VOLUMMI-300558 format. One record per residue: residue number from 1; residue in three letters; x, z, y of N, C-alpha, C in turn. Coordinates in pm, whole numbers, plus 50000, padded with zeros to 5 digits. Last residue first. Layout:
N
[NUM "Ala" [X Z Y] [X Z Y] [X Z Y]]
...
//
This chain:
326
[326 "Unk" [50376 52980 49214] [50453 53104 49194] [50583 53078 49116]]
[325 "Unk" [50334 52723 49456] [50337 52760 49314] [50423 52885 49295]]
[324 "Unk" [50345 52640 49714] [50281 52769 49690] [50285 52812 49544]]
[323 "Unk" [50447 52387 49706] [50532 52492 49763] [50475 52632 49740]]
[322 "Unk" [50224 52253 49608] [50339 52272 49520] [50430 52382 49572]]
[321 "Unk" [50067 52249 49839] [50022 52326 49724] [50138 52351 49626]]
[320 "Unk" [50219 52076 49995] [50195 52212 50042] [50152 52301 49927]]
[319 "Unk" [50188 51844 49848] [50320 51907 49854] [50309 52051 49902]]
[318 "Unk" [49920 51792 49898] [49964 51820 49761] [50100 51889 49761]]
[317 "Unk" [49936 51737 50170] [49861 51855 50125] [49898 51892 49982]]
[316 "Unk" [50078 51496 50161] [50137 51614 50225] [50067 51741 50179]]
[315 "Unk" [49887 51334 50040] [50015 51356 49974] [50083 51481 50029]]
[314 "Unk" [49687 51338 50233] [49659 51392 50099] [49788 51422 50024]]
[313 "Unk" [49811 51209 50451] [49776 51352 50458] [49747 51414 50323]]
[312 "Unk" [49837 50941 50336] [49953 51026 50362] [49918 51173 50379]]
[311 "Unk" [49583 50814 50320] [49647 50869 50201] [49761 50966 50231]]
[310 "Unk" [49494 50736 50581] [49403 50799 50485] [49477 50873 50375]]
[309 "Unk" [49628 50791 50909] [49637 50730 50777] [49549 50806 50678]]
[308 "Unk" [49604 50953 51128] [49519 50834 51122] [49521 50769 50985]]
[307 "Unk" [49731 51189 51212] [49654 51187 51088] [49558 51067 51079]]
[306 "Unk" [49900 51246 51421] [49766 51197 51453] [49676 51182 51331]]
[305 "Unk" [50134 51363 51309] [50066 51430 51419] [49924 51379 51441]]
[304 "Unk" [50212 51203 51097] [50213 51348 51080] [50130 51419 51188]]
[303 "Unk" [50222 50950 51188] [50105 50987 51109] [50099 51136 51086]]
[302 "Unk" [50472 50934 51304] [50355 50948 51391] [50231 50991 51314]]
[301 "Unk" [50641 50902 51076] [50650 51021 51162] [50527 51041 51250]]
[300 "Unk" [50528 50646 50982] [50526 50768 50901] [50542 50893 50986]]
[299 "Unk" [50576 50466 51202] [50442 50493 51151] [50435 50624 51074]]
[298 "Unk" [50866 50485 51255] [50761 50502 51355] [50629 50546 51292]]
[297 "Unk" [51043 50465 51043] [51093 50517 51170] [50984 50543 51274]]
[296 "Unk" [50903 50364 50822] [50980 50488 50808] [51020 50549 50942]]
[295 "Unk" [50770 50134 50926] [50698 50237 50852] [50775 50369 50854]]
[294 "Unk" [50977 49982 51038] [50873 50038 51124] [50800 50152 51054]]
[293 "Unk" [51123 49915 50806] [51186 49991 50914] [51080 50057 51002]]
[292 "Unk" [50934 49766 50663] [50985 49891 50608] [51047 49978 50718]]
[291 "Unk" [50894 49550 50844] [50783 49635 50803] [50832 49769 50749]]
[290 "Unk" [51152 49436 50864] [51084 49488 50983] [50973 49585 50945]]
[289 "Unk" [51195 49361 50596] [51286 49455 50663] [51218 49519 50783]]
[288 "Unk" [50987 49178 50554] [50996 49299 50473] [51082 49405 50542]]
[287 "Unk" [51050 48974 50742] [50927 49053 50753] [50936 49183 50675]]
[286 "Unk" [51260 48867 50938] [51276 48918 50803] [51166 49022 50784]]
[285 "Unk" [51233 48777 51201] [51123 48754 51107] [51161 48780 50961]]
[284 "Unk" [51414 48767 51405] [51331 48887 51393] [51222 48877 51286]]
[283 "Unk" [51545 48525 51410] [51626 48648 51403] [51543 48771 51373]]
[282 "Unk" [51329 48348 51437] [51418 48338 51321] [51496 48467 51301]]
[281 "Unk" [51226 48423 51681] [51146 48447 51562] [51230 48437 51436]]
[280 "Unk" [51446 48347 51846] [51393 48483 51848] [51316 48513 51719]]
[279 "Unk" [51474 48075 51795] [51581 48167 51754] [51532 48311 51750]]
[278 "Unk" [51234 47976 51907] [51264 47955 51765] [51371 48052 51715]]
[277 "Unk" [51263 48060 52176] [51151 48105 52094] [51184 48093 51947]]
[276 "Unk" [51500 47920 52246] [51493 48065 52258] [51381 48122 52171]]
[275 "Unk" [51424 47656 52223] [51526 47710 52131] [51524 47862 52131]]
[274 "Unk" [51246 47658 52437] [51196 47630 52302] [51295 47681 52197]]
[273 "Unk" [51421 47705 52651] [51317 47803 52620] [51260 47783 52479]]
[272 "Unk" [51588 47475 52647] [51645 47609 52630] [51539 47709 52585]]
[271 "Unk" [51398 47274 52699] [51475 47272 52574] [51531 47410 52544]]
[270 "Unk" [51316 47357 52955] [51220 47351 52845] [51292 47354 52710]]
[269 "Unk" [51550 47322 53099] [51493 47456 53088] [51394 47462 52973]]
[268 "Unk" [51580 47049 53095] [51674 47130 53018] [51623 47273 52998]]
[267 "Unk" [51231 46976 53143] [51370 46934 53137] [51456 47023 53049]]
[266 "Unk" [51017 47261 53215] [51046 47118 53206] [51196 47097 53188]]
[265 "Unk" [50750 47499 53145] [50889 47463 53175] [50909 47313 53154]]
[264 "Unk" [50485 47547 53076] [50541 47618 53192] [50685 47581 53227]]
[263 "Unk" [50395 47421 52848] [50309 47416 52966] [50378 47468 53092]]
[262 "Unk" [50590 47482 52660] [50567 47341 52698] [50487 47329 52826]]
[261 "Unk" [50549 47757 52638] [50673 47707 52697] [50656 47563 52743]]
[260 "Unk" [50299 47759 52507] [50314 47823 52638] [50439 47770 52710]]
[259 "Unk" [50367 47633 52269] [50269 47569 52358] [50281 47626 52499]]
[258 "Unk" [50537 47830 52166] [50591 47699 52200] [50497 47625 52295]]
[257 "Unk" [50348 48033 52124] [50460 48057 52214] [50521 47924 52260]]
[256 "Unk" [50182 47912 51934] [50127 47950 52065] [50239 47972 52167]]
[255 "Unk" [50366 47885 51721] [50304 47766 51780] [50247 47797 51919]]
[254 "Unk" [50417 48153 51668] [50526 48066 51714] [50468 47943 51783]]
[253 "Unk" [50166 48234 51576] [50219 48289 51702] [50332 48203 51757]]
[252 "Unk" [50146 48098 51336] [50051 48067 51444] [50101 48118 51579]]
[251 "Unk" [50352 48231 51201] [50361 48086 51224] [50266 48043 51336]]
[250 "Unk" [50242 48488 51190] [50362 48465 51269] [50380 48316 51299]]
[249 "Unk" [50026 48438 51016] [50001 48490 51151] [50121 48463 51241]]
[248 "Unk" [50168 48362 50788] [50078 48266 50852] [50047 48309 50995]]
[247 "Unk" [50302 48600 50730] [50379 48478 50760] [50292 48375 50831]]
[246 "Unk" [50081 48763 50676] [50165 48792 50793] [50249 48670 50829]]
[245 "Unk" [49983 48636 50441] [49899 48648 50560] [49984 48670 50684]]
[244 "Unk" [50204 48656 50260] [50150 48525 50299] [50065 48531 50427]]
[243 "Unk" [50230 48949 50262] [50335 48861 50315] [50284 48720 50346]]
[242 "Unk" [49978 49042 50152] [50028 49082 50283] [50128 48980 50339]]
[241 "Unk" [49953 48889 49897] [49851 48897 50002] [49910 48929 50139]]
[240 "Unk" [50161 48883 49719] [50059 48778 49707] [49957 48779 49820]]
[239 "Unk" [50335 49097 49782] [50387 48962 49768] [50279 48853 49773]]
[238 "Unk" [50174 49336 49811] [50276 49296 49908] [50306 49147 49901]]
[237 "Unk" [50002 49331 49590] [49948 49349 49724] [50047 49300 49829]]
[236 "Unk" [50192 49316 49386] [50104 49201 49410] [50041 49210 49549]]
[235 "Unk" [50302 49566 49395] [50389 49453 49430] [50307 49327 49452]]
[234 "Unk" [50063 49726 49333] [50137 49736 49460] [50224 49616 49491]]
[233 "Unk" [49741 49616 49248] [49876 49648 49199] [49978 49625 49310]]
[232 "Unk" [49499 49755 49462] [49557 49632 49408] [49700 49666 49364]]
[231 "Unk" [49434 49982 49591] [49434 49989 49445] [49466 49855 49380]]
[230 "Unk" [49420 49935 49858] [49514 50038 49813] [49527 50044 49662]]
[229 "Unk" [49211 49760 49900] [49348 49709 49907] [49448 49806 49846]]
[228 "Unk" [48987 49930 49906] [49016 49851 49786] [49160 49800 49785]]
[227 "Unk" [48891 50091 50110] [49022 50123 50053] [49061 50035 49935]]
[226 "Unk" [48636 50036 50196] [48741 50034 50295] [48882 50042 50234]]
[225 "Unk" [48474 50066 49972] [48483 49934 50034] [48595 49924 50137]]
[224 "Unk" [48673 50285 49760] [48551 50246 49828] [48574 50114 49900]]
[223 "Unk" [48820 50519 49580] [48799 50374 49573] [48667 50343 49639]]
[222 "Unk" [48849 50791 49572] [48886 50723 49696] [48876 50570 49690]]
[221 "Unk" [48743 50917 49352] [48888 50904 49360] [48930 50798 49464]]
[220 "Unk" [48473 50901 49358] [48532 51035 49368] [48683 51029 49386]]
[219 "Unk" [48445 50629 49307] [48411 50682 49440] [48473 50819 49462]]
[218 "Unk" [48512 50621 49034] [48593 50551 49134] [48569 50607 49274]]
[217 "Unk" [48296 50767 48927] [48433 50816 48913] [48524 50751 49018]]
[216 "Unk" [48088 50593 48983] [48087 50726 49043] [48228 50786 49040]]
[215 "Unk" [48164 50385 48816] [48162 50363 48961] [48159 50496 49036]]
[214 "Unk" [48120 50506 48568] [48257 50473 48608] [48265 50449 48758]]
[213 "Unk" [47844 50517 48569] [47921 50642 48563] [48065 50618 48609]]
[212 "Unk" [47790 50244 48567] [47748 50326 48682] [47821 50459 48685]]
[211 "Unk" [47893 50174 48314] [47950 50118 48436] [47913 50201 48558]]
[210 "Unk" [47728 50295 48134] [47867 50340 48142] [47931 50290 48272]]
[209 "Unk" [47494 50142 48192] [47496 50289 48203] [47638 50340 48219]]
[208 "Unk" [47567 49863 48154] [47519 49918 48281] [47534 50068 48294]]
[207 "Unk" [47842 49707 48046] [47742 49800 47995] [47694 49882 48116]]
[206 "Unk" [47941 49376 48111] [47922 49512 48161] [47811 49585 48086]]
[205 "Unk" [47996 49109 48091] [48062 49199 47995] [48036 49347 48024]]
[204 "Unk" [47883 48972 48296] [47833 48943 48162] [47890 49039 48057]]
[203 "Unk" [48032 49032 48520] [47907 49105 48498] [47850 49084 48358]]
[202 "Unk" [48234 48843 48529] [48265 48979 48482] [48138 49056 48446]]
[201 "Unk" [48088 48627 48639] [48149 48617 48506] [48178 48756 48448]]
[200 "Unk" [48021 48725 48889] [47914 48694 48795] [47968 48681 48652]]
[199 "Unk" [48279 48745 49000] [48194 48864 48986] [48084 48841 48884]]
[198 "Unk" [48355 48476 49009] [48428 48570 48923] [48344 48694 48898]]
[197 "Unk" [48175 48389 49202] [48169 48332 49068] [48241 48422 48968]]
[196 "Unk" [48272 48533 49416] [48137 48563 49367] [48118 48504 49227]]
[195 "Unk" [48513 48408 49461] [48513 48545 49407] [48376 48587 49357]]
[194 "Unk" [48425 48164 49571] [48501 48165 49446] [48502 48303 49381]]
[193 "Unk" [48303 48255 49804] [48224 48183 49704] [48295 48184 49569]]
[192 "Unk" [48521 48360 49943] [48412 48448 49901] [48327 48382 49792]]
[191 "Unk" [48670 48128 49997] [48726 48234 49913] [48615 48324 49859]]
[190 "Unk" [48492 47992 50167] [48541 47930 50043] [48590 48036 49946]]
[189 "Unk" [48452 48186 50379] [48342 48132 50299] [48389 48074 50166]]
[188 "Unk" [48606 48304 50571] [48617 48357 50435] [48522 48287 50337]]
[187 "Unk" [48780 48268 50845] [48684 48189 50769] [48700 48226 50622]]
[186 "Unk" [48979 48372 51006] [48855 48448 50985] [48743 48364 50925]]
[185 "Unk" [49221 48255 51000] [49130 48209 51105] [48990 48270 51093]]
[184 "Unk" [49313 48365 50768] [49377 48408 50893] [49292 48366 51013]]
[183 "Unk" [49151 48211 50596] [49128 48356 50608] [49192 48411 50735]]
[182 "Unk" [49263 47958 50621] [49124 47979 50657] [49097 48127 50681]]
[181 "Unk" [49520 48007 50521] [49503 47965 50661] [49360 47989 50707]]
[180 "Unk" [49448 48071 50255] [49519 48168 50340] [49502 48134 50487]]
[179 "Unk" [49322 47837 50154] [49245 47962 50174] [49316 48060 50266]]
[178 "Unk" [49409 47587 50087] [49416 47625 50229] [49348 47759 50257]]
[177 "Unk" [49508 47667 49765] [49499 47556 49862] [49511 47607 50006]]
[176 "Unk" [49425 48011 49712] [49444 47875 49663] [49433 47776 49779]]
[175 "Unk" [49528 48347 49673] [49483 48239 49760] [49516 48104 49699]]
[174 "Unk" [49429 48534 49382] [49531 48477 49470] [49473 48364 49553]]
[173 "Unk" [49238 48607 49199] [49212 48637 49340] [49320 48588 49436]]
[172 "Unk" [49327 48526 48945] [49195 48484 48992] [49178 48502 49142]]
[171 "Unk" [49574 48652 48922] [49567 48506 48919] [49435 48456 48976]]
[170 "Unk" [49487 48917 48919] [49566 48868 49032] [49563 48716 49037]]
[169 "Unk" [49350 48922 48669] [49282 48954 48794] [49356 48896 48914]]
[168 "Unk" [49557 48865 48489] [49443 48773 48501] [49370 48795 48633]]
[167 "Unk" [49714 49091 48523] [49769 48961 48559] [49658 48858 48576]]
[166 "Unk" [49555 49293 48418] [49567 49282 48563] [49630 49151 48607]]
[165 "Unk" [49327 49174 48164] [49445 49248 48208] [49469 49216 48354]]
[164 "Unk" [49083 49136 47927] [49105 49154 48069] [49232 49235 48094]]
[163 "Unk" [49022 49132 47661] [49023 49004 47730] [49056 49014 47879]]
[162 "Unk" [49005 49389 47558] [49126 49312 47531] [49134 49181 47609]]
[161 "Unk" [48921 49674 47725] [48868 49544 47685] [48985 49447 47675]]
[160 "Unk" [48953 49940 47789] [49051 49874 47702] [48995 49745 47643]]
[159 "Unk" [48806 50049 47982] [48744 50048 47849] [48832 49980 47746]]
[158 "Unk" [48962 49991 48198] [48955 50130 48155] [48894 50143 48016]]
[157 "Unk" [48900 49718 48215] [49036 49759 48182] [49038 49903 48132]]
[156 "Unk" [48630 49734 48286] [48667 49669 48160] [48809 49706 48119]]
[155 "Unk" [48655 49867 48533] [48573 49924 48425] [48614 49865 48291]]
[154 "Unk" [48804 49679 48675] [48864 49809 48642] [48786 49880 48532]]
[153 "Unk" [48611 49470 48698] [48736 49449 48626] [48798 49582 48584]]
[152 "Unk" [48418 49600 48852] [48385 49554 48717] [48511 49532 48635]]
[151 "Unk" [48559 49645 49087] [48501 49758 49015] [48471 49719 48871]]
[150 "Unk" [48610 49379 49157] [48721 49465 49114] [48671 49590 49042]]
[149 "Unk" [48362 49268 49230] [48430 49220 49109] [48541 49313 49062]]
[148 "Unk" [48307 49445 49462] [48221 49437 49344] [48293 49382 49220]]
[147 "Unk" [48544 49414 49640] [48488 49542 49596] [48407 49530 49466]]
[146 "Unk" [48642 49180 49750] [48696 49226 49622] [48615 49339 49560]]
[145 "Unk" [48505 49162 49991] [48488 49055 49893] [48534 49102 49755]]
[144 "Unk" [48601 49391 50119] [48457 49375 50096] [48431 49271 49986]]
[143 "Unk" [48869 49326 50136] [48829 49439 50052] [48679 49436 50023]]
[142 "Unk" [48857 49108 50316] [48905 49089 50180] [48859 49203 50088]]
[141 "Unk" [48767 49239 50546] [48684 49136 50484] [48728 49110 50340]]
[140 "Unk" [48988 49404 50593] [48856 49463 50569] [48763 49362 50502]]
[139 "Unk" [49189 49219 50642] [49197 49302 50521] [49062 49365 50490]]
[138 "Unk" [49092 49109 50884] [49119 49024 50768] [49117 49108 50640]]
[137 "Unk" [49083 49331 51051] [48959 49261 51020] [48976 49173 50896]]
[136 "Unk" [49355 49390 51064] [49263 49488 51006] [49131 49422 50967]]
[135 "Unk" [49457 49155 51188] [49499 49192 51053] [49405 49293 50988]]
[134 "Unk" [49423 49029 51431] [49305 49045 51345] [49338 49098 51206]]
[133 "Unk" [49523 49004 51725] [49572 49083 51611] [49453 49117 51523]]
[132 "Unk" [49609 48737 51935] [49503 48808 51863] [49562 48880 51743]]
[131 "Unk" [49841 48777 52192] [49817 48726 52057] [49705 48806 51993]]
[130 "Unk" [49909 48839 52455] [49768 48836 52419] [49743 48769 52283]]
[129 "Unk" [50161 48820 52549] [50117 48954 52508] [49977 48953 52447]]
[128 "Unk" [50421 48582 52522] [50278 48611 52527] [50248 48751 52477]]
[127 "Unk" [50694 48563 52484] [50638 48540 52617] [50495 48592 52629]]
[126 "Unk" [50699 48709 52212] [50806 48696 52311] [50748 48680 52451]]
[125 "Unk" [50644 48874 51900] [50591 48811 52021] [50703 48808 52123]]
[124 "Unk" [50697 49055 51686] [50663 48915 51661] [50590 48851 51780]]
[123 "Unk" [50548 49379 51764] [50655 49289 51723] [50603 49146 51711]]
[122 "Unk" [50329 49535 51820] [50454 49567 51888] [50568 49470 51859]]
[121 "Unk" [50115 49451 51670] [50094 49476 51813] [50226 49486 51888]]
[120 "Unk" [50220 49449 51420] [50189 49320 51480] [50158 49334 51629]]
[119 "Unk" [50240 49724 51377] [50363 49645 51385] [50338 49507 51445]]
[118 "Unk" [49972 49807 51378] [50066 49858 51477] [50187 49767 51491]]
[117 "Unk" [49872 49666 51155] [49815 49645 51289] [49913 49690 51397]]
[116 "Unk" [50020 49776 50946] [50036 49634 50980] [49983 49604 51120]]
[115 "Unk" [49916 50035 50949] [50058 50014 50979] [50083 49869 51019]]
[114 "Unk" [49648 49981 50881] [49680 50052 51006] [49825 50028 51046]]
[113 "Unk" [49660 49856 50629] [49607 49784 50746] [49646 49849 50878]]
[112 "Unk" [49982 49919 50470] [49842 49955 50497] [49792 49876 50617]]
[111 "Unk" [50231 49891 50344] [50160 49775 50396] [50011 49806 50412]]
[110 "Unk" [50293 50149 50256] [50375 50088 50360] [50301 49972 50426]]
[109 "Unk" [50097 50188 50058] [50106 50279 50172] [50181 50214 50288]]
[108 "Unk" [50147 49983 49882] [50012 49994 49938] [50010 50087 50059]]
[107 "Unk" [50408 50039 49808] [50382 49921 49890] [50243 49925 49952]]
[106 "Unk" [50382 50265 49643] [50433 50282 49779] [50405 50161 49866]]
[105 "Unk" [50066 50225 49463] [50209 50248 49476] [50252 50253 49621]]
[104 "Unk" [49785 50271 49461] [49855 50227 49341] [50004 50256 49349]]
[103 "Unk" [49717 50586 49629] [49714 50441 49621] [49795 50398 49499]]
[102 "Unk" [49833 50835 49528] [49689 50809 49533] [49660 50659 49536]]
[101 "Unk" [50097 50903 49480] [50069 50821 49599] [49919 50807 49626]]
[100 "Unk" [50175 51244 49388] [50138 51107 49360] [50100 51035 49489]]
[99 "Unk" [50344 51504 49241] [50316 51440 49368] [50287 51294 49339]]
[98 "Unk" [50249 51731 48991] [50280 51592 49024] [50249 51565 49172]]
[97 "Unk" [50147 51952 48882] [50293 51949 48899] [50342 51809 48939]]
[96 "Unk" [49881 51912 48847] [49921 52023 48935] [50070 52020 48966]]
[95 "Unk" [49853 51712 48653] [49851 51674 48794] [49891 51785 48891]]
[94 "Unk" [49855 51708 48378] [49968 51771 48446] [49967 51751 48598]]
[93 "Unk" [49630 51571 48287] [49653 51707 48241] [49759 51780 48324]]
[92 "Unk" [49657 51316 48399] [49545 51402 48438] [49572 51548 48402]]
[91 "Unk" [49886 51225 48264] [49882 51228 48410] [49774 51325 48458]]
[90 "Unk" [49793 51216 48004] [49898 51313 48039] [49900 51333 48191]]
[89 "Unk" [49612 51003 48034] [49564 51134 47989] [49665 51242 48027]]
[88 "Unk" [49780 50794 48105] [49676 50836 48198] [49622 50973 48163]]
[87 "Unk" [49939 50742 47886] [49999 50811 47999] [49895 50861 48099]]
[86 "Unk" [49770 50590 47720] [49801 50728 47684] [49856 50806 47803]]
[85 "Unk" [49526 50401 47913] [49648 50415 47834] [49678 50563 47813]]
[84 "Unk" [49273 50411 48025] [49326 50280 47990] [49458 50285 47915]]
[83 "Unk" [49136 50629 48116] [49133 50604 47971] [49208 50478 47931]]
[82 "Unk" [49135 50651 48392] [49195 50760 48313] [49200 50734 48163]]
[81 "Unk" [49175 50485 48644] [49139 50437 48508] [49196 50535 48406]]
[80 "Unk" [49263 50613 48870] [49128 50558 48872] [49082 50503 48737]]
[79 "Unk" [49518 50715 48799] [49422 50797 48871] [49280 50744 48855]]
[78 "Unk" [49658 50511 48674] [49630 50634 48598] [49529 50724 48667]]
[77 "Unk" [49746 50285 48789] [49603 50288 48754] [49564 50418 48685]]
[76 "Unk" [49969 50433 49019] [49937 50315 48938] [49786 50312 48913]]
[75 "Unk" [50077 50643 49160] [49956 50670 49081] [49926 50555 48984]]
[74 "Unk" [50427 50696 49150] [50314 50611 49188] [50194 50646 49101]]
[73 "Unk" [50554 51036 49171] [50535 50906 49107] [50426 50825 49176]]
[72 "Unk" [50750 51310 49123] [50683 51234 49228] [50675 51089 49182]]
[71 "Unk" [50753 51628 48946] [50779 51484 48956] [50700 51423 49071]]
[70 "Unk" [50911 51928 48834] [50815 51859 48920] [50853 51712 48933]]
[69 "Unk" [50968 52129 48609] [51014 51991 48623] [50909 51913 48703]]
[68 "Unk" [50842 52367 48596] [50985 52370 48621] [51047 52231 48635]]
[67 "Unk" [50583 52293 48537] [50606 52377 48656] [50753 52377 48694]]
[66 "Unk" [50644 51955 48425] [50596 52092 48406] [50618 52167 48537]]
[65 "Unk" [50731 51656 48257] [50668 51719 48373] [50614 51858 48338]]
[64 "Unk" [50825 51506 48051] [50900 51630 48082] [50835 51710 48195]]
[63 "Unk" [50636 51296 48042] [50667 51374 47922] [50733 51506 47956]]
[62 "Unk" [50646 51185 48291] [50523 51253 48249] [50548 51340 48127]]
[61 "Unk" [50905 51075 48275] [50876 51180 48371] [50749 51256 48334]]
[60 "Unk" [50871 50878 48079] [50958 50992 48052] [50931 51106 48148]]
[59 "Unk" [50692 50703 48218] [50656 50764 48089] [50740 50888 48060]]
[58 "Unk" [50806 50591 48449] [50705 50695 48460] [50681 50771 48330]]
[57 "Unk" [51153 50524 48517] [51023 50495 48460] [50934 50617 48454]]
[56 "Unk" [51492 50606 48416] [51392 50563 48511] [51259 50537 48439]]
[55 "Unk" [51747 50828 48375] [51633 50768 48305] [51527 50734 48409]]
[54 "Unk" [52101 50848 48370] [51977 50846 48448] [51869 50772 48370]]
[53 "Unk" [52293 51050 48166] [52241 50914 48183] [52108 50920 48257]]
[52 "Unk" [52379 51303 48099] [52454 51230 48200] [52404 51089 48227]]
[51 "Unk" [52187 51394 47924] [52323 51370 47876] [52401 51279 47970]]
[50 "Unk" [51940 51263 48129] [51967 51335 48004] [52105 51294 47955]]
[49 "Unk" [51778 51279 48448] [51886 51234 48360] [51894 51322 48236]]
[48 "Unk" [51572 51156 48710] [51589 51245 48595] [51701 51190 48507]]
[47 "Unk" [51671 51107 49050] [51631 51056 48920] [51651 51163 48814]]
[46 "Unk" [51560 51327 49320] [51658 51252 49243] [51597 51197 49114]]
[45 "Unk" [51554 51543 49584] [51480 51433 49523] [51580 51344 49450]]
[44 "Unk" [51537 51885 49643] [51623 51771 49616] [51539 51666 49544]]
[43 "Unk" [51291 52012 49873] [51341 51989 49738] [51449 51881 49740]]
[42 "Unk" [51173 52018 50115] [51235 52142 50071] [51286 52134 49927]]
[41 "Unk" [51054 51773 50158] [51172 51808 50237] [51242 51934 50191]]
[40 "Unk" [50894 51549 50042] [50935 51673 49973] [51063 51726 50036]]
[39 "Unk" [50880 51331 50232] [50766 51417 50199] [50812 51552 50146]]
[38 "Unk" [51120 51203 50252] [51047 51230 50376] [50931 51327 50354]]
[37 "Unk" [51182 51173 49987] [51263 51266 50065] [51197 51298 50198]]
[36 "Unk" [51003 50973 49918] [50975 51109 49871] [51064 51213 49939]]
[35 "Unk" [51119 50746 50049] [50985 50794 50080] [50968 50940 50041]]
[34 "Unk" [51375 50726 49932] [51361 50741 50077] [51226 50797 50114]]
[33 "Unk" [51325 50687 49653] [51386 50811 49704] [51362 50832 49852]]
[32 "Unk" [51242 50461 49534] [51137 50551 49584] [51194 50670 49660]]
[31 "Unk" [51459 50337 49429] [51402 50278 49551] [51291 50364 49610]]
[30 "Unk" [51503 50471 49191] [51586 50508 49306] [51531 50450 49436]]
[29 "Unk" [51211 50585 49023] [51302 50476 49057] [51378 50511 49184]]
[28 "Unk" [51071 50819 48975] [51079 50721 48867] [51174 50606 48897]]
[27 "Unk" [51203 51151 49050] [51133 51027 49086] [51158 50922 48978]]
[26 "Unk" [51174 51506 49054] [51225 51384 48992] [51138 51265 49029]]
[25 "Unk" [51277 51761 49258] [51163 51678 49222] [51218 51545 49173]]
[24 "Unk" [51428 52082 49241] [51439 51937 49225] [51301 51877 49200]]
[23 "Unk" [51455 52348 49480] [51469 52294 49347] [51473 52143 49351]]
[22 "Unk" [51428 52411 49743] [51349 52488 49648] [51362 52438 49505]]
[21 "Unk" [51634 52452 50025] [51601 52370 49909] [51537 52457 49801]]
[20 "Unk" [51527 52527 50347] [51582 52580 50222] [51539 52492 50107]]
[19 "Unk" [51585 52285 50606] [51496 52366 50525] [51565 52412 50397]]
[18 "Unk" [51714 52124 50778] [51773 52256 50757] [51686 52344 50670]]
[17 "Unk" [51616 51895 50877] [51711 51880 50766] [51772 52016 50728]]
[16 "Unk" [51282 51828 50976] [51398 51915 50979] [51487 51890 50857]]
[15 "Unk" [51053 51687 50949] [51152 51632 51040] [51282 51713 51041]]
[14 "Unk" [50903 51846 50786] [50947 51718 50733] [51058 51660 50820]]
[13 "Unk" [50821 52052 50943] [50931 52078 50850] [50987 51950 50793]]
[12 "Unk" [50607 51935 51067] [50724 51968 51145] [50845 51990 51056]]
[11 "Unk" [50427 51922 50860] [50480 51799 50912] [50606 51824 50995]]
[10 "Unk" [50376 52199 50839] [50432 52125 50725] [50496 51996 50772]]
[9 "Unk" [50264 52248 51087] [50388 52315 51049] [50456 52244 50934]]
[8 "Unk" [50032 52096 51075] [50134 52062 51174] [50268 52126 51139]]
[7 "Unk" [49902 52239 50872] [49935 52097 50852] [50046 52057 50948]]
[6 "Unk" [49860 52479 50995] [49946 52475 50877] [49993 52332 50851]]
[5 "Unk" [49688 52394 51198] [49815 52457 51232] [49912 52451 51115]]
[4 "Unk" [49472 52282 51048] [49549 52200 51141] [49685 52261 51175]]
[3 "Unk" [49470 52381 50696] [49427 52385 50834] [49519 52307 50926]]
[2 "Unk" [49431 52179 50402] [49503 52277 50480] [49460 52268 50625]]
[1 "Unk" [49167 52166 50166] [49231 52104 50283] [49307 52211 50362]]
//
């Protein structure tokens, strides 16, 4: 772990555009560039190319990765499931020359409970300041529910069990019927009951001794009851869980705002105020845009000084170590 003064100095350099460039760090997709440029401030961040042709994807980057070819990539499942594919072995062997997300991908970092909590505190409200912000409690309950079955699923995937793939997992844990609304209202009973059935089904395929060793491995690599969300496949985390929950929260807020207007205005003024609420939320509810903007312009810079985020400091510390490479 780097010391507080050194940590602060590293974060300070992130805000500077005048640092000496130390070479190139290759990324797997152009959409990742904005994030890694915020981290690897003393390097050029770009796609890898051969014979003038850009090459995207993780496999090629792992192949060329070395002290002279540094890379920045999503951890995917290669960190927590080291045996599930060939790339995971290479990933482990070359980790000294890799910047990784630790979480499955960037969406898990951008849509973290802490960042979502901040943005819901500061956005998506007009007349009322007292909207309940239960997003952290919602995600914490979900991670508690997922913890046991997901450990079993990851064990089976790491063991290359042919009957289990991540699409099946996501299909099983996606919200059904009215579950999303119930969960936003902090009622987890129906969802929890369904996931317990899944847990019991997975348990039938578990080798106890190997499973306990694998659980120890998961714990050593930051998979715990508080962080399960970070290891859900990143685009599924965003599209199947965060966005439906946030949309439901915003829908509830609109209803509360309209109720407030109905109680406090009359006649033409009431019509104007109701239109005002609807237009405000319509204009400000491109959720993905708002979340990404807040993450890059507020949450990420602030995390440098207060270190409230779990994964971002680890990524910065890794970059500090890369800068020390001879």
